[in-house]
mmCIF file of the N, C-alpha and C atoms, coordinates in Angstrom:
data_MODEL
# 
_entry.id   MODEL 
# 
loop_
_atom_site.group_PDB 
_atom_site.id 
_atom_site.type_symbol 
_atom_site.label_atom_id 
_atom_site.label_alt_id 
_atom_site.label_comp_id 
_atom_site.label_asym_id 
_atom_site.label_entity_id 
_atom_site.label_seq_id 
_atom_site.pdbx_PDB_ins_code 
_atom_site.Cartn_x 
_atom_site.Cartn_y 
_atom_site.Cartn_z 
_atom_site.occupancy 
_atom_site.B_iso_or_equiv 
_atom_site.pdbx_formal_charge 
_atom_site.auth_seq_id 
_atom_site.auth_comp_id 
_atom_site.auth_asym_id 
_atom_site.auth_atom_id 
_atom_site.pdbx_PDB_model_num 
ATOM 1   N N  . MET A 1 1  ? 23.121 48.280 -13.881 1.00 0.00 ? 1  MET A N  1 
ATOM 2   C CA . MET A 1 1  ? 24.101 48.398 -12.828 1.00 0.00 ? 1  MET A CA 1 
ATOM 3   C C  . MET A 1 1  ? 23.579 47.785 -11.521 1.00 0.00 ? 1  MET A C  1 
ATOM 4   N N  . PHE A 1 2  ? 22.304 48.005 -11.213 1.00 0.00 ? 2  PHE A N  1 
ATOM 5   C CA . PHE A 1 2  ? 21.730 47.477 -9.981  1.00 0.00 ? 2  PHE A CA 1 
ATOM 6   C C  . PHE A 1 2  ? 21.635 45.960 -10.024 1.00 0.00 ? 2  PHE A C  1 
ATOM 7   N N  . ILE A 1 3  ? 21.415 45.397 -11.195 1.00 0.00 ? 3  ILE A N  1 
ATOM 8   C CA . ILE A 1 3  ? 21.342 43.947 -11.323 1.00 0.00 ? 3  ILE A CA 1 
ATOM 9   C C  . ILE A 1 3  ? 22.698 43.333 -10.993 1.00 0.00 ? 3  ILE A C  1 
ATOM 10  N N  . ILE A 1 4  ? 23.763 43.926 -11.475 1.00 0.00 ? 4  ILE A N  1 
ATOM 11  C CA . ILE A 1 4  ? 25.110 43.429 -11.187 1.00 0.00 ? 4  ILE A CA 1 
ATOM 12  C C  . ILE A 1 4  ? 25.407 43.540 -9.697  1.00 0.00 ? 4  ILE A C  1 
ATOM 13  N N  . ASP A 1 5  ? 25.015 44.646 -9.082  1.00 0.00 ? 5  ASP A N  1 
ATOM 14  C CA . ASP A 1 5  ? 25.212 44.815 -7.632  1.00 0.00 ? 5  ASP A CA 1 
ATOM 15  C C  . ASP A 1 5  ? 24.466 43.730 -6.861  1.00 0.00 ? 5  ASP A C  1 
ATOM 16  N N  . ASP A 1 6  ? 23.221 43.456 -7.279  1.00 0.00 ? 6  ASP A N  1 
ATOM 17  C CA . ASP A 1 6  ? 22.427 42.415 -6.620  1.00 0.00 ? 6  ASP A CA 1 
ATOM 18  C C  . ASP A 1 6  ? 23.088 41.051 -6.761  1.00 0.00 ? 6  ASP A C  1 
ATOM 19  N N  . LEU A 1 7  ? 23.591 40.753 -7.948  1.00 0.00 ? 7  LEU A N  1 
ATOM 20  C CA . LEU A 1 7  ? 24.252 39.466 -8.180  1.00 0.00 ? 7  LEU A CA 1 
ATOM 21  C C  . LEU A 1 7  ? 25.518 39.328 -7.336  1.00 0.00 ? 7  LEU A C  1 
ATOM 22  N N  . LEU A 1 8  ? 26.256 40.396 -7.215  1.00 0.00 ? 8  LEU A N  1 
ATOM 23  C CA . LEU A 1 8  ? 27.487 40.351 -6.422  1.00 0.00 ? 8  LEU A CA 1 
ATOM 24  C C  . LEU A 1 8  ? 27.200 40.242 -4.922  1.00 0.00 ? 8  LEU A C  1 
ATOM 25  N N  . ALA A 1 9  ? 26.095 40.800 -4.479  1.00 0.00 ? 9  ALA A N  1 
ATOM 26  C CA . ALA A 1 9  ? 25.754 40.792 -3.053  1.00 0.00 ? 9  ALA A CA 1 
ATOM 27  C C  . ALA A 1 9  ? 25.032 39.507 -2.630  1.00 0.00 ? 9  ALA A C  1 
ATOM 28  N N  . SER A 1 10 ? 24.527 38.751 -3.572  1.00 0.00 ? 10 SER A N  1 
ATOM 29  C CA . SER A 1 10 ? 23.743 37.554 -3.243  1.00 0.00 ? 10 SER A CA 1 
ATOM 30  C C  . SER A 1 10 ? 24.494 36.544 -2.369  1.00 0.00 ? 10 SER A C  1 
ATOM 31  N N  . PRO A 1 11 ? 25.740 36.196 -2.662  1.00 0.00 ? 11 PRO A N  1 
ATOM 32  C CA . PRO A 1 11 ? 26.427 35.233 -1.782  1.00 0.00 ? 11 PRO A CA 1 
ATOM 33  C C  . PRO A 1 11 ? 26.540 35.722 -0.340  1.00 0.00 ? 11 PRO A C  1 
ATOM 34  N N  . ALA A 1 12 ? 26.794 36.999 -0.155  1.00 0.00 ? 12 ALA A N  1 
ATOM 35  C CA . ALA A 1 12 ? 26.912 37.540 1.206   1.00 0.00 ? 12 ALA A CA 1 
ATOM 36  C C  . ALA A 1 12 ? 25.563 37.468 1.920   1.00 0.00 ? 12 ALA A C  1 
ATOM 37  N N  . ARG A 1 13 ? 24.482 37.769 1.217   1.00 0.00 ? 13 ARG A N  1 
ATOM 38  C CA . ARG A 1 13 ? 23.144 37.678 1.827   1.00 0.00 ? 13 ARG A CA 1 
ATOM 39  C C  . ARG A 1 13 ? 22.820 36.239 2.202   1.00 0.00 ? 13 ARG A C  1 
ATOM 40  N N  . GLY A 1 14 ? 23.189 35.318 1.315   1.00 0.00 ? 14 GLY A N  1 
ATOM 41  C CA . GLY A 1 14 ? 22.945 33.900 1.602   1.00 0.00 ? 14 GLY A CA 1 
ATOM 42  C C  . GLY A 1 14 ? 23.715 33.444 2.825   1.00 0.00 ? 14 GLY A C  1 
ATOM 43  N N  . LEU A 1 15 ? 24.967 33.855 2.919   1.00 0.00 ? 15 LEU A N  1 
ATOM 44  C CA . LEU A 1 15 ? 25.783 33.505 4.070   1.00 0.00 ? 15 LEU A CA 1 
ATOM 45  C C  . LEU A 1 15 ? 25.199 34.094 5.351   1.00 0.00 ? 15 LEU A C  1 
ATOM 46  N N  . MET A 1 16 ? 24.766 35.334 5.300   1.00 0.00 ? 16 MET A N  1 
ATOM 47  C CA . MET A 1 16 ? 24.165 35.965 6.485   1.00 0.00 ? 16 MET A CA 1 
ATOM 48  C C  . MET A 1 16 ? 22.901 35.227 6.912   1.00 0.00 ? 16 MET A C  1 
ATOM 49  N N  . PHE A 1 17 ? 22.098 34.783 5.947   1.00 0.00 ? 17 PHE A N  1 
ATOM 50  C CA . PHE A 1 17 ? 20.886 34.032 6.255   1.00 0.00 ? 17 PHE A CA 1 
ATOM 51  C C  . PHE A 1 17 ? 21.236 32.738 6.989   1.00 0.00 ? 17 PHE A C  1 
ATOM 52  N N  . VAL A 1 18 ? 22.219 32.017 6.472   1.00 0.00 ? 18 VAL A N  1 
ATOM 53  C CA . VAL A 1 18 ? 22.635 30.761 7.097   1.00 0.00 ? 18 VAL A CA 1 
ATOM 54  C C  . VAL A 1 18 ? 23.172 31.011 8.500   1.00 0.00 ? 18 VAL A C  1 
ATOM 55  N N  . LEU A 1 19 ? 23.986 32.031 8.665   1.00 0.00 ? 19 LEU A N  1 
ATOM 56  C CA . LEU A 1 19 ? 24.542 32.343 9.989   1.00 0.00 ? 19 LEU A CA 1 
ATOM 57  C C  . LEU A 1 19 ? 23.447 32.717 10.987  1.00 0.00 ? 19 LEU A C  1 
ATOM 58  N N  . LYS A 1 20 ? 22.439 33.448 10.540  1.00 0.00 ? 20 LYS A N  1 
ATOM 59  C CA . LYS A 1 20 ? 21.323 33.796 11.430  1.00 0.00 ? 20 LYS A CA 1 
ATOM 60  C C  . LYS A 1 20 ? 20.573 32.550 11.866  1.00 0.00 ? 20 LYS A C  1 
ATOM 61  N N  . LYS A 1 21 ? 20.353 31.613 10.939  1.00 0.00 ? 21 LYS A N  1 
ATOM 62  C CA . LYS A 1 21 ? 19.640 30.375 11.275  1.00 0.00 ? 21 LYS A CA 1 
ATOM 63  C C  . LYS A 1 21 ? 20.453 29.534 12.263  1.00 0.00 ? 21 LYS A C  1 
ATOM 64  N N  . ILE A 1 22 ? 21.759 29.490 12.081  1.00 0.00 ? 22 ILE A N  1 
ATOM 65  C CA . ILE A 1 22 ? 22.613 28.754 13.017  1.00 0.00 ? 22 ILE A CA 1 
ATOM 66  C C  . ILE A 1 22 ? 22.546 29.395 14.395  1.00 0.00 ? 22 ILE A C  1 
ATOM 67  N N  . ASN A 1 23 ? 22.604 30.718 14.444  1.00 0.00 ? 23 ASN A N  1 
ATOM 68  C CA . ASN A 1 23 ? 22.525 31.429 15.722  1.00 0.00 ? 23 ASN A CA 1 
ATOM 69  C C  . ASN A 1 23 ? 21.192 31.157 16.422  1.00 0.00 ? 23 ASN A C  1 
ATOM 70  N N  . GLU A 1 24 ? 20.113 31.162 15.665  1.00 0.00 ? 24 GLU A N  1 
ATOM 71  C CA . GLU A 1 24 ? 18.795 30.871 16.250  1.00 0.00 ? 24 GLU A CA 1 
ATOM 72  C C  . GLU A 1 24 ? 18.754 29.463 16.829  1.00 0.00 ? 24 GLU A C  1 
ATOM 73  N N  . ALA A 1 25 ? 19.333 28.497 16.111  1.00 0.00 ? 25 ALA A N  1 
ATOM 74  C CA . ALA A 1 25 ? 19.346 27.119 16.598  1.00 0.00 ? 25 ALA A CA 1 
ATOM 75  C C  . ALA A 1 25 ? 20.169 26.997 17.876  1.00 0.00 ? 25 ALA A C  1 
ATOM 76  N N  . VAL A 1 26 ? 21.294 27.688 17.938  1.00 0.00 ? 26 VAL A N  1 
ATOM 77  C CA . VAL A 1 26 ? 22.141 27.661 19.133  1.00 0.00 ? 26 VAL A CA 1 
ATOM 78  C C  . VAL A 1 26 ? 21.392 28.270 20.318  1.00 0.00 ? 26 VAL A C  1 
ATOM 79  N N  . GLN A 1 27 ? 20.713 29.379 20.098  1.00 0.00 ? 27 GLN A N  1 
ATOM 80  C CA . GLN A 1 27 ? 19.968 30.025 21.177  1.00 0.00 ? 27 GLN A CA 1 
ATOM 81  C C  . GLN A 1 27 ? 18.853 29.123 21.698  1.00 0.00 ? 27 GLN A C  1 
ATOM 82  N N  . LYS A 1 28 ? 18.149 28.450 20.791  1.00 0.00 ? 28 LYS A N  1 
ATOM 83  C CA . LYS A 1 28 ? 17.084 27.534 21.217  1.00 0.00 ? 28 LYS A CA 1 
ATOM 84  C C  . LYS A 1 28 ? 17.648 26.379 22.037  1.00 0.00 ? 28 LYS A C  1 
ATOM 85  N N  . GLU A 1 29 ? 18.802 25.860 21.618  1.00 0.00 ? 29 GLU A N  1 
ATOM 86  C CA . GLU A 1 29 ? 19.431 24.766 22.352  1.00 0.00 ? 29 GLU A CA 1 
ATOM 87  C C  . GLU A 1 29 ? 19.850 25.220 23.746  1.00 0.00 ? 29 GLU A C  1 
ATOM 88  N N  . ARG A 1 30 ? 20.405 26.412 23.851  1.00 0.00 ? 30 ARG A N  1 
ATOM 89  C CA . ARG A 1 30 ? 20.798 26.941 25.170  1.00 0.00 ? 30 ARG A CA 1 
ATOM 90  C C  . ARG A 1 30 ? 19.578 27.106 26.076  1.00 0.00 ? 30 ARG A C  1 
ATOM 91  N N  . GLU A 1 31 ? 18.510 27.632 25.525  1.00 0.00 ? 31 GLU A N  1 
ATOM 92  C CA . GLU A 1 31 ? 17.294 27.805 26.318  1.00 0.00 ? 31 GLU A CA 1 
ATOM 93  C C  . GLU A 1 31 ? 16.770 26.455 26.794  1.00 0.00 ? 31 GLU A C  1 
ATOM 94  N N  . ALA A 1 32 ? 16.824 25.451 25.933  1.00 0.00 ? 32 ALA A N  1 
ATOM 95  C CA . ALA A 1 32 ? 16.363 24.116 26.309  1.00 0.00 ? 32 ALA A CA 1 
ATOM 96  C C  . ALA A 1 32 ? 17.240 23.542 27.425  1.00 0.00 ? 32 ALA A C  1 
ATOM 97  N N  . GLN A 1 33 ? 18.549 23.739 27.324  1.00 0.00 ? 33 GLN A N  1 
ATOM 98  C CA . GLN A 1 33 ? 19.454 23.250 28.364  1.00 0.00 ? 33 GLN A CA 1 
ATOM 99  C C  . GLN A 1 33 ? 19.204 23.968 29.685  1.00 0.00 ? 33 GLN A C  1 
ATOM 100 N N  . GLU A 1 34 ? 18.960 25.267 29.612  1.00 0.00 ? 34 GLU A N  1 
ATOM 101 C CA . GLU A 1 34 ? 18.683 26.031 30.823  1.00 0.00 ? 34 GLU A CA 1 
ATOM 102 C C  . GLU A 1 34 ? 17.396 25.558 31.491  1.00 0.00 ? 34 GLU A C  1 
ATOM 103 N N  . LYS A 1 35 ? 16.366 25.345 30.694  1.00 0.00 ? 35 LYS A N  1 
ATOM 104 C CA . LYS A 1 35 ? 15.092 24.860 31.236  1.00 0.00 ? 35 LYS A CA 1 
ATOM 105 C C  . LYS A 1 35 ? 15.248 23.477 31.838  1.00 0.00 ? 35 LYS A C  1 
ATOM 106 N N  . ALA A 1 36 ? 16.026 22.602 31.195  1.00 0.00 ? 36 ALA A N  1 
ATOM 107 C CA . ALA A 1 36 ? 16.238 21.258 31.721  1.00 0.00 ? 36 ALA A CA 1 
ATOM 108 C C  . ALA A 1 36 ? 16.977 21.315 33.058  1.00 0.00 ? 36 ALA A C  1 
ATOM 109 N N  . THR A 1 37 ? 17.965 22.187 33.167  1.00 0.00 ? 37 THR A N  1 
ATOM 110 C CA . THR A 1 37 ? 18.711 22.328 34.418  1.00 0.00 ? 37 THR A CA 1 
ATOM 111 C C  . THR A 1 37 ? 17.807 22.867 35.521  1.00 0.00 ? 37 THR A C  1 
ATOM 112 N N  . MET A 1 38 ? 16.967 23.830 35.181  1.00 0.00 ? 38 MET A N  1 
ATOM 113 C CA . MET A 1 38 ? 16.028 24.354 36.175  1.00 0.00 ? 38 MET A CA 1 
ATOM 114 C C  . MET A 1 38 ? 15.045 23.267 36.626  1.00 0.00 ? 38 MET A C  1 
ATOM 115 N N  . ALA A 1 39 ? 14.606 22.431 35.694  1.00 0.00 ? 39 ALA A N  1 
ATOM 116 C CA . ALA A 1 39 ? 13.716 21.325 36.042  1.00 0.00 ? 39 ALA A CA 1 
ATOM 117 C C  . ALA A 1 39 ? 14.419 20.338 36.968  1.00 0.00 ? 39 ALA A C  1 
ATOM 118 N N  . GLU A 1 40 ? 15.706 20.091 36.718  1.00 0.00 ? 40 GLU A N  1 
ATOM 119 C CA . GLU A 1 40 ? 16.478 19.213 37.600  1.00 0.00 ? 40 GLU A CA 1 
ATOM 120 C C  . GLU A 1 40 ? 16.584 19.803 39.001  1.00 0.00 ? 40 GLU A C  1 
ATOM 121 N N  . LEU A 1 41 ? 16.784 21.115 39.083  1.00 0.00 ? 41 LEU A N  1 
ATOM 122 C CA . LEU A 1 41 ? 16.839 21.771 40.401  1.00 0.00 ? 41 LEU A CA 1 
ATOM 123 C C  . LEU A 1 41 ? 15.508 21.640 41.138  1.00 0.00 ? 41 LEU A C  1 
ATOM 124 N N  . THR A 1 42 ? 14.429 21.809 40.417  1.00 0.00 ? 42 THR A N  1 
ATOM 125 C CA . THR A 1 42 ? 13.100 21.673 41.017  1.00 0.00 ? 42 THR A CA 1 
ATOM 126 C C  . THR A 1 42 ? 12.896 20.257 41.539  1.00 0.00 ? 42 THR A C  1 
ATOM 127 N N  . ALA A 1 43 ? 13.266 19.275 40.730  1.00 0.00 ? 43 ALA A N  1 
ATOM 128 C CA . ALA A 1 43 ? 13.126 17.878 41.139  1.00 0.00 ? 43 ALA A CA 1 
ATOM 129 C C  . ALA A 1 43 ? 14.011 17.573 42.351  1.00 0.00 ? 43 ALA A C  1 
ATOM 130 N N  . LEU A 1 44 ? 15.188 18.170 42.372  1.00 0.00 ? 44 LEU A N  1 
ATOM 131 C CA . LEU A 1 44 ? 16.103 17.966 43.489  1.00 0.00 ? 44 LEU A CA 1 
ATOM 132 C C  . LEU A 1 44 ? 15.506 18.516 44.784  1.00 0.00 ? 44 LEU A C  1 
ATOM 133 N N  . HIS A 1 45 ? 14.916 19.697 44.710  1.00 0.00 ? 45 HIS A N  1 
ATOM 134 C CA . HIS A 1 45 ? 14.254 20.278 45.898  1.00 0.00 ? 45 HIS A CA 1 
ATOM 135 C C  . HIS A 1 45 ? 13.097 19.394 46.349  1.00 0.00 ? 45 HIS A C  1 
ATOM 136 N N  . ARG A 1 46 ? 12.372 18.857 45.398  1.00 0.00 ? 46 ARG A N  1 
ATOM 137 C CA . ARG A 1 46 ? 11.247 17.981 45.734  1.00 0.00 ? 46 ARG A CA 1 
ATOM 138 C C  . ARG A 1 46 ? 11.758 16.727 46.444  1.00 0.00 ? 46 ARG A C  1 
ATOM 139 N N  . GLU A 1 47 ? 12.853 16.154 45.961  1.00 0.00 ? 47 GLU A N  1 
ATOM 140 C CA . GLU A 1 47 ? 13.420 14.969 46.605  1.00 0.00 ? 47 GLU A CA 1 
ATOM 141 C C  . GLU A 1 47 ? 13.833 15.264 48.034  1.00 0.00 ? 47 GLU A C  1 
ATOM 142 N N  . LEU A 1 48 ? 14.412 16.443 48.258  1.00 0.00 ? 48 LEU A N  1 
ATOM 143 C CA . LEU A 1 48 ? 14.807 16.824 49.619  1.00 0.00 ? 48 LEU A CA 1 
ATOM 144 C C  . LEU A 1 48 ? 13.573 16.987 50.504  1.00 0.00 ? 48 LEU A C  1 
ATOM 145 N N  . ASP A 1 49 ? 12.564 17.671 49.979  1.00 0.00 ? 49 ASP A N  1 
ATOM 146 C CA . ASP A 1 49 ? 11.340 17.885 50.760  1.00 0.00 ? 49 ASP A CA 1 
ATOM 147 C C  . ASP A 1 49 ? 10.649 16.579 51.108  1.00 0.00 ? 49 ASP A C  1 
ATOM 148 N N  . GLU A 1 50 ? 10.733 15.596 50.218  1.00 0.00 ? 50 GLU A N  1 
ATOM 149 C CA . GLU A 1 50 ? 10.079 14.306 50.451  1.00 0.00 ? 50 GLU A CA 1 
ATOM 150 C C  . GLU A 1 50 ? 10.951 13.354 51.269  1.00 0.00 ? 50 GLU A C  1 
ATOM 151 N N  . GLY A 1 51 ? 12.165 13.791 51.614  1.00 0.00 ? 51 GLY A N  1 
ATOM 152 C CA . GLY A 1 51 ? 13.048 12.968 52.429  1.00 0.00 ? 51 GLY A CA 1 
ATOM 153 C C  . GLY A 1 51 ? 13.734 11.853 51.664  1.00 0.00 ? 51 GLY A C  1 
ATOM 154 N N  . LYS A 1 52 ? 13.760 11.942 50.358  1.00 0.00 ? 52 LYS A N  1 
ATOM 155 C CA . LYS A 1 52 ? 14.386 10.892 49.550  1.00 0.00 ? 52 LYS A CA 1 
ATOM 156 C C  . LYS A 1 52 ? 15.905 11.009 49.524  1.00 0.00 ? 52 LYS A C  1 
ATOM 157 N N  . ILE A 1 53 ? 16.421 12.209 49.791  1.00 0.00 ? 53 ILE A N  1 
ATOM 158 C CA . ILE A 1 53 ? 17.873 12.412 49.819  1.00 0.00 ? 53 ILE A CA 1 
ATOM 159 C C  . ILE A 1 53 ? 18.235 13.177 51.082  1.00 0.00 ? 53 ILE A C  1 
ATOM 160 N N  . THR A 1 54 ? 19.496 13.079 51.461  1.00 0.00 ? 54 THR A N  1 
ATOM 161 C CA . THR A 1 54 ? 19.975 13.797 52.647  1.00 0.00 ? 54 THR A CA 1 
ATOM 162 C C  . THR A 1 54 ? 20.344 15.225 52.257  1.00 0.00 ? 54 THR A C  1 
ATOM 163 N N  . GLU A 1 55 ? 20.518 16.032 53.270  1.00 0.00 ? 55 GLU A N  1 
ATOM 164 C CA . GLU A 1 55 ? 20.915 17.427 53.061  1.00 0.00 ? 55 GLU A CA 1 
ATOM 165 C C  . GLU A 1 55 ? 22.288 17.503 52.374  1.00 0.00 ? 55 GLU A C  1 
ATOM 166 N N  . GLU A 1 56 ? 23.194 16.613 52.763  1.00 0.00 ? 56 GLU A N  1 
ATOM 167 C CA . GLU A 1 56 ? 24.533 16.607 52.173  1.00 0.00 ? 56 GLU A CA 1 
ATOM 168 C C  . GLU A 1 56 ? 24.476 16.250 50.682  1.00 0.00 ? 56 GLU A C  1 
ATOM 169 N N  . GLU A 1 57 ? 23.673 15.240 50.359  1.00 0.00 ? 57 GLU A N  1 
ATOM 170 C CA . GLU A 1 57 ? 23.535 14.844 48.951  1.00 0.00 ? 57 GLU A CA 1 
ATOM 171 C C  . GLU A 1 57 ? 22.886 15.977 48.155  1.00 0.00 ? 57 GLU A C  1 
ATOM 172 N N  . PHE A 1 58 ? 21.904 16.610 48.758  1.00 0.00 ? 58 PHE A N  1 
ATOM 173 C CA . PHE A 1 58 ? 21.246 17.737 48.110  1.00 0.00 ? 58 PHE A CA 1 
ATOM 174 C C  . PHE A 1 58 ? 22.250 18.847 47.812  1.00 0.00 ? 58 PHE A C  1 
ATOM 175 N N  . ASP A 1 59 ? 23.063 19.204 48.820  1.00 0.00 ? 59 ASP A N  1 
ATOM 176 C CA . ASP A 1 59 ? 24.039 20.280 48.636  1.00 0.00 ? 59 ASP A CA 1 
ATOM 177 C C  . ASP A 1 59 ? 25.023 19.966 47.507  1.00 0.00 ? 59 ASP A C  1 
ATOM 178 N N  . ALA A 1 60 ? 25.498 18.726 47.465  1.00 0.00 ? 60 ALA A N  1 
ATOM 179 C CA . ALA A 1 60 ? 26.475 18.344 46.436  1.00 0.00 ? 60 ALA A CA 1 
ATOM 180 C C  . ALA A 1 60 ? 25.843 18.411 45.038  1.00 0.00 ? 60 ALA A C  1 
ATOM 181 N N  . ARG A 1 61 ? 24.658 17.839 44.898  1.00 0.00 ? 61 ARG A N  1 
ATOM 182 C CA . ARG A 1 61 ? 24.004 17.827 43.583  1.00 0.00 ? 61 ARG A CA 1 
ATOM 183 C C  . ARG A 1 61 ? 23.548 19.220 43.172  1.00 0.00 ? 61 ARG A C  1 
ATOM 184 N N  . GLU A 1 62 ? 23.098 20.016 44.154  1.00 0.00 ? 62 GLU A N  1 
ATOM 185 C CA . GLU A 1 62 ? 22.680 21.374 43.845  1.00 0.00 ? 62 GLU A CA 1 
ATOM 186 C C  . GLU A 1 62 ? 23.864 22.199 43.344  1.00 0.00 ? 62 GLU A C  1 
ATOM 187 N N  . GLN A 1 63 ? 25.014 22.027 43.971  1.00 0.00 ? 63 GLN A N  1 
ATOM 188 C CA . GLN A 1 63 ? 26.201 22.781 43.562  1.00 0.00 ? 63 GLN A CA 1 
ATOM 189 C C  . GLN A 1 63 ? 26.574 22.470 42.117  1.00 0.00 ? 63 GLN A C  1 
ATOM 190 N N  . VAL A 1 64 ? 26.480 21.209 41.720  1.00 0.00 ? 64 VAL A N  1 
ATOM 191 C CA . VAL A 1 64 ? 26.780 20.814 40.335  1.00 0.00 ? 64 VAL A CA 1 
ATOM 192 C C  . VAL A 1 64 ? 25.819 21.508 39.375  1.00 0.00 ? 64 VAL A C  1 
ATOM 193 N N  . LEU A 1 65 ? 24.544 21.485 39.702  1.00 0.00 ? 65 LEU A N  1 
ATOM 194 C CA . LEU A 1 65 ? 23.535 22.097 38.827  1.00 0.00 ? 65 LEU A CA 1 
ATOM 195 C C  . LEU A 1 65 ? 23.694 23.614 38.761  1.00 0.00 ? 65 LEU A C  1 
ATOM 196 N N  . LEU A 1 66 ? 23.969 24.246 39.893  1.00 0.00 ? 66 LEU A N  1 
ATOM 197 C CA . LEU A 1 66 ? 24.139 25.697 39.895  1.00 0.00 ? 66 LEU A CA 1 
ATOM 198 C C  . LEU A 1 66 ? 25.396 26.113 39.131  1.00 0.00 ? 66 LEU A C  1 
ATOM 199 N N  . THR A 1 67 ? 26.452 25.317 39.238  1.00 0.00 ? 67 THR A N  1 
ATOM 200 C CA . THR A 1 67 ? 27.667 25.599 38.476  1.00 0.00 ? 67 THR A CA 1 
ATOM 201 C C  . THR A 1 67 ? 27.391 25.492 36.981  1.00 0.00 ? 67 THR A C  1 
ATOM 202 N N  . ARG A 1 68 ? 26.636 24.467 36.598  1.00 0.00 ? 68 ARG A N  1 
ATOM 203 C CA . ARG A 1 68 ? 26.269 24.306 35.186  1.00 0.00 ? 68 ARG A CA 1 
ATOM 204 C C  . ARG A 1 68 ? 25.450 25.494 34.702  1.00 0.00 ? 68 ARG A C  1 
ATOM 205 N N  . LEU A 1 69 ? 24.500 25.914 35.513  1.00 0.00 ? 69 LEU A N  1 
ATOM 206 C CA . LEU A 1 69 ? 23.644 27.044 35.154  1.00 0.00 ? 69 LEU A CA 1 
ATOM 207 C C  . LEU A 1 69 ? 24.451 28.339 35.055  1.00 0.00 ? 69 LEU A C  1 
ATOM 208 N N  . ASP A 1 70 ? 25.356 28.551 35.993  1.00 0.00 ? 70 ASP A N  1 
ATOM 209 C CA . ASP A 1 70 ? 26.223 29.733 35.941  1.00 0.00 ? 70 ASP A CA 1 
ATOM 210 C C  . ASP A 1 70 ? 27.066 29.737 34.671  1.00 0.00 ? 70 ASP A C  1 
ATOM 211 N N  . GLY A 1 71 ? 27.587 28.576 34.300  1.00 0.00 ? 71 GLY A N  1 
ATOM 212 C CA . GLY A 1 71 ? 28.389 28.461 33.086  1.00 0.00 ? 71 GLY A CA 1 
ATOM 213 C C  . GLY A 1 71 ? 27.582 28.818 31.845  1.00 0.00 ? 71 GLY A C  1 
ATOM 214 N N  . MET A 1 72 ? 26.337 28.378 31.805  1.00 0.00 ? 72 MET A N  1 
ATOM 215 C CA . MET A 1 72 ? 25.471 28.710 30.666  1.00 0.00 ? 72 MET A CA 1 
ATOM 216 C C  . MET A 1 72 ? 25.226 30.208 30.594  1.00 0.00 ? 72 MET A C  1 
ATOM 217 N N  . GLN A 1 73 ? 24.990 30.822 31.735  1.00 0.00 ? 73 GLN A N  1 
ATOM 218 C CA . GLN A 1 73 ? 24.698 32.249 31.754  1.00 0.00 ? 73 GLN A CA 1 
ATOM 219 C C  . GLN A 1 73 ? 25.939 33.072 31.425  1.00 0.00 ? 73 GLN A C  1 
ATOM 220 N N  . GLU A 1 74 ? 27.117 32.621 31.852  1.00 0.00 ? 74 GLU A N  1 
ATOM 221 C CA . GLU A 1 74 ? 28.354 33.318 31.500  1.00 0.00 ? 74 GLU A CA 1 
ATOM 222 C C  . GLU A 1 74 ? 28.613 33.230 30.007  1.00 0.00 ? 74 GLU A C  1 
ATOM 223 N N  . ASP A 1 75 ? 28.398 32.039 29.427  1.00 0.00 ? 75 ASP A N  1 
ATOM 224 C CA . ASP A 1 75 ? 28.580 31.868 27.980  1.00 0.00 ? 75 ASP A CA 1 
ATOM 225 C C  . ASP A 1 75 ? 27.623 32.762 27.218  1.00 0.00 ? 75 ASP A C  1 
ATOM 226 N N  . ASP A 1 76 ? 26.397 32.847 27.693  1.00 0.00 ? 76 ASP A N  1 
ATOM 227 C CA . ASP A 1 76 ? 25.393 33.683 27.034  1.00 0.00 ? 76 ASP A CA 1 
ATOM 228 C C  . ASP A 1 76 ? 25.779 35.152 27.133  1.00 0.00 ? 76 ASP A C  1 
ATOM 229 N N  . GLY A 1 77 ? 26.280 35.567 28.271  1.00 0.00 ? 77 GLY A N  1 
ATOM 230 C CA . GLY A 1 77 ? 26.721 36.950 28.445  1.00 0.00 ? 77 GLY A CA 1 
ATOM 231 C C  . GLY A 1 77 ? 27.905 37.285 27.569  1.00 0.00 ? 77 GLY A C  1 
ATOM 232 N N  . ASP A 1 78 ? 28.839 36.346 27.431  1.00 0.00 ? 78 ASP A N  1 
ATOM 233 C CA . ASP A 1 78 ? 29.999 36.554 26.561  1.00 0.00 ? 78 ASP A CA 1 
ATOM 234 C C  . ASP A 1 78 ? 29.557 36.701 25.125  1.00 0.00 ? 78 ASP A C  1 
ATOM 235 N N  . ASP A 1 79 ? 28.625 35.877 24.687  1.00 0.00 ? 79 ASP A N  1 
ATOM 236 C CA . ASP A 1 79 ? 28.132 35.953 23.320  1.00 0.00 ? 79 ASP A CA 1 
ATOM 237 C C  . ASP A 1 79 ? 27.421 37.265 23.051  1.00 0.00 ? 79 ASP A C  1 
ATOM 238 N N  . ARG A 1 80 ? 26.665 37.730 24.019  1.00 0.00 ? 80 ARG A N  1 
ATOM 239 C CA . ARG A 1 80 ? 25.962 39.003 23.835  1.00 0.00 ? 80 ARG A CA 1 
ATOM 240 C C  . ARG A 1 80 ? 26.956 40.154 23.745  1.00 0.00 ? 80 ARG A C  1 
ATOM 241 N N  . ASN A 1 81 ? 27.999 40.108 24.560  1.00 0.00 ? 81 ASN A N  1 
ATOM 242 C CA . ASN A 1 81 ? 29.016 41.164 24.526  1.00 0.00 ? 81 ASN A CA 1 
ATOM 243 C C  . ASN A 1 81 ? 29.755 41.148 23.195  1.00 0.00 ? 81 ASN A C  1 
ATOM 244 N N  . ASN A 1 82 ? 30.076 39.974 22.694  1.00 0.00 ? 82 ASN A N  1 
ATOM 245 C CA . ASN A 1 82 ? 30.782 39.850 21.428  1.00 0.00 ? 82 ASN A CA 1 
ATOM 246 C C  . ASN A 1 82 ? 29.906 40.279 20.260  1.00 0.00 ? 82 ASN A C  1 
ATOM 247 N N  . ALA A 1 83 ? 28.618 40.020 20.339  1.00 0.00 ? 83 ALA A N  1 
ATOM 248 C CA . ALA A 1 83 ? 27.708 40.409 19.262  1.00 0.00 ? 83 ALA A CA 1 
ATOM 249 C C  . ALA A 1 83 ? 27.562 41.925 19.184  1.00 0.00 ? 83 ALA A C  1 
ATOM 250 N N  . GLY A 1 84 ? 27.671 42.585 20.315  1.00 0.00 ? 84 GLY A N  1 
ATOM 251 C CA . GLY A 1 84 ? 27.543 44.026 20.354  1.00 0.00 ? 84 GLY A CA 1 
ATOM 252 C C  . GLY A 1 84 ? 28.788 44.761 19.906  1.00 0.00 ? 84 GLY A C  1 
ATOM 253 N N  . SER A 1 85 ? 29.906 44.062 19.863  1.00 0.00 ? 85 SER A N  1 
ATOM 254 C CA . SER A 1 85 ? 31.179 44.705 19.483  1.00 0.00 ? 85 SER A CA 1 
ATOM 255 C C  . SER A 1 85 ? 31.268 44.972 18.013  1.00 0.00 ? 85 SER A C  1 
# 
């Protein structure tokens, strides 16, 4: 009886394994995007400090990067809320 139960449950276990691997890959990609955006912000501050860009250009580019970062964090928060449901 247990062998039949194991055979019937195998496809579901396989699917869960694949879904977990996909989720892990998505999380790694999000973390990489977040780190890249933070690196861009750091470089942007450095450009301002070195006088390579004006304050106005800095503000415009910073706003784009911060909006992108906020969007990533909102998406991550939505996913966490949905996973807990």
